[in-house]
C-alpha positions as CSV (number, residue, x, y, z in Angstrom):
1,M,39.1,-20.0,-27.8
2,P,38.0,-16.6,-29.0
3,L,37.7,-13.4,-27.0
4,P,35.7,-10.5,-28.2
5,T,37.4,-7.4,-29.6
6,R,37.5,-4.4,-27.3
7,I,34.7,-2.9,-29.5
8,A,32.6,-6.0,-29.1
9,A,33.3,-6.1,-25.4
10,Q,32.2,-2.5,-25.1
11,A,28.9,-3.4,-26.8
12,L,28.4,-6.3,-24.4
13,L,29.1,-4.0,-21.4
14,E,26.7,-1.4,-22.7
15,H,24.0,-4.0,-23.2
16,H,24.3,-5.5,-19.7
17,V,25.6,-2.6,-17.6
18,K,23.6,0.7,-17.6
19,D,25.0,2.2,-14.4
20,E,27.8,4.7,-15.3
21,Y,29.8,4.0,-12.1
22,Q,29.8,0.2,-13.0
23,R,31.0,1.0,-16.5
24,Y,33.7,3.3,-15.1
25,H,34.7,0.6,-12.6
26,A,35.0,-1.9,-15.5
27,R,37.4,0.5,-17.3
28,M,39.4,1.0,-14.1
29,V,39.8,-2.7,-13.5
30,A,40.6,-3.3,-17.1
31,T,43.3,-0.6,-17.1
32,A,44.9,-2.1,-13.9
33,M,44.8,-5.6,-15.4
34,E,46.4,-4.4,-18.7
35,G,49.1,-2.7,-16.6
36,Y,49.8,-5.9,-14.7
37,A,49.9,-7.9,-18.0
38,R,52.5,-5.6,-19.4
39,H,54.4,-5.7,-16.0
40,Y,54.5,-9.5,-16.1
41,G,54.9,-10.0,-19.9
42,E,51.5,-11.5,-20.2
43,D,48.8,-11.1,-22.9
44,P,47.5,-7.5,-22.4
45,E,44.3,-8.2,-24.4
46,L,43.3,-11.2,-22.3
47,W,44.0,-9.4,-19.1
48,F,42.3,-6.2,-20.2
49,L,39.1,-8.0,-21.3
50,T,39.1,-10.1,-18.1
51,G,39.0,-6.9,-16.1
52,Y,36.6,-5.2,-18.4
53,L,34.0,-8.0,-18.4
54,H,34.4,-9.4,-14.9
55,D,31.2,-7.8,-13.5
56,L,29.1,-8.2,-16.7
57,D,26.1,-9.8,-14.9
58,F,26.4,-7.8,-11.6
59,E,23.7,-5.2,-12.4
60,E,21.2,-7.8,-13.8
61,H,21.9,-10.6,-11.3
62,P,23.5,-9.1,-8.1
63,E,22.5,-12.0,-5.9
64,E,23.9,-14.6,-8.2
65,H,27.0,-12.8,-9.6
66,P,29.1,-14.0,-11.3
67,G,27.2,-17.3,-11.9
68,P,25.2,-16.1,-14.9
69,S,28.2,-14.5,-16.6
70,L,30.3,-17.6,-16.0
71,Q,27.7,-19.6,-18.0
72,W,27.7,-16.9,-20.7
73,F,31.5,-17.0,-21.0
74,R,31.4,-20.8,-21.3
75,D,28.7,-20.7,-23.9
76,W,30.6,-18.1,-25.9
77,G,33.8,-20.2,-25.8
78,Y,36.0,-17.8,-23.7
79,P,39.3,-19.2,-22.5
80,E,39.3,-21.2,-19.3
81,D,41.9,-18.8,-17.7
82,F,39.4,-15.9,-18.2
83,I,36.5,-17.9,-16.7
84,H,38.6,-19.1,-13.7
85,A,39.7,-15.5,-13.0
86,V,36.1,-14.2,-13.0
87,E,35.0,-17.0,-10.8
88,A,37.9,-16.5,-8.4
89,H,37.2,-12.8,-8.1
90,A,34.0,-13.7,-6.3
91,Y,35.8,-15.7,-3.6
92,G,33.6,-15.6,-0.5
93,Y,30.4,-14.4,-2.2
94,H,27.3,-16.2,-3.1
95,G,28.9,-19.6,-2.3
96,F,31.9,-19.2,-4.5
97,K,35.0,-20.8,-2.9
98,T,37.4,-20.8,-5.8
99,L,40.8,-19.4,-4.9
100,P,42.9,-17.9,-7.6
101,Q,45.1,-20.5,-9.2
102,T,46.7,-18.3,-11.9
103,R,48.4,-14.9,-11.9
104,L,45.5,-13.6,-14.0
105,A,43.0,-14.6,-11.3
106,A,45.1,-13.2,-8.5
107,A,45.5,-9.9,-10.3
108,L,41.8,-9.6,-10.8
109,L,41.1,-10.3,-7.1
110,A,43.7,-7.8,-6.1
111,C,42.5,-5.1,-8.5
112,D,38.8,-5.3,-8.3
113,E,37.9,-3.9,-4.9
114,I,40.9,-1.5,-4.6
115,S,39.7,0.3,-7.7
116,G,36.7,1.4,-5.6
117,I,39.1,2.8,-3.0
118,F,40.9,4.8,-5.6
119,F,37.6,6.1,-7.0
120,A,36.2,7.0,-3.6
121,Y,39.5,8.7,-2.7
122,Q,39.4,10.8,-5.8
123,K,35.8,11.9,-5.0
124,V,37.0,13.4,-1.6
125,N,40.4,14.5,-2.9
126,P,40.1,15.5,-6.5
127,V,43.6,14.8,-7.8
128,P,44.5,12.7,-10.8
129,Y,45.2,9.1,-10.0
130,H,48.8,9.3,-10.9
131,E,49.3,12.1,-8.4
132,M,47.9,10.1,-5.5
133,K,50.3,9.0,-2.8
134,L,50.9,5.6,-1.4
135,K,50.5,6.8,2.2
136,S,47.1,8.4,1.5
137,I,45.7,5.3,-0.2
138,K,47.0,3.0,2.5
139,S,45.5,5.1,5.2
140,R,42.1,4.9,3.5
141,L,42.5,1.2,3.2
142,K,42.9,0.9,6.9
143,E,40.0,3.3,7.6
144,K,37.0,0.9,7.7
145,A,34.4,3.7,7.6
146,F,35.9,5.0,4.3
147,A,34.2,3.3,1.3
148,A,32.8,0.9,3.9
149,K,31.2,-1.5,1.4
150,I,34.6,-2.4,-0.1
151,D,35.9,-5.7,1.1
152,R,39.5,-5.1,2.0
153,S,40.2,-8.8,2.7
154,T,39.9,-9.7,-1.0
155,I,42.4,-7.0,-1.8
156,Y,44.9,-8.5,0.7
157,L,44.1,-12.1,-0.5
158,G,44.7,-11.0,-4.1
159,C,48.0,-9.4,-3.3
160,E,49.1,-12.5,-1.4
161,H,48.3,-14.7,-4.4
162,L,49.8,-12.3,-6.8
163,G,53.0,-12.2,-4.7
164,V,53.1,-8.4,-4.2
165,S,52.9,-6.3,-1.0
166,V,50.0,-3.9,-0.6
167,D,52.5,-1.1,-1.0
168,E,53.8,-2.5,-4.3
169,H,50.2,-3.0,-5.5
170,V,49.1,0.6,-4.7
171,E,52.3,2.0,-6.3
172,N,51.7,-0.1,-9.4
173,L,48.1,1.0,-9.6
174,I,49.0,4.7,-9.2
175,R,51.3,4.2,-12.2
176,F,48.8,2.1,-14.2
177,F,46.0,4.6,-13.7
178,E,48.0,7.4,-15.2
179,G,45.9,7.4,-18.4
180,I,42.5,7.6,-16.7
């Protein structure tokens, strides 16, 4: 089943997502996912695009997300692994109860919310991502008032299903985000 090229995916994102932060978030998650794909010897294109398009309907349909995009992805013939990952990343929201059954889905769950922690940390401590320290990110994860809307439980659940500790996950992301 076909996936769009990165150029076509960018056009999709630009059509559906107008908010600059949400576009940046898509890029961060895609970068993290591509890093994990290379780490595990998986398909970097599938993983990148899954991360890049996972919130495609969020801005237009926040109360139904990711329901509309799941239908779009099915209609467009995207791979089932891609669709499952996007559905599982919404575990606990809007009635979605699908746990990650694949490494791809677990990685998306682990990478989605924590990207917001990294972004918020950089806003208060303007250092490049690759210069961030594990201890600093972990302390912000524990600090509930910091980036308070970020659901830490999904990060931990994603790490558990991915089979990595939170420490390993943060260290991986520091390395994966080097190019951002």
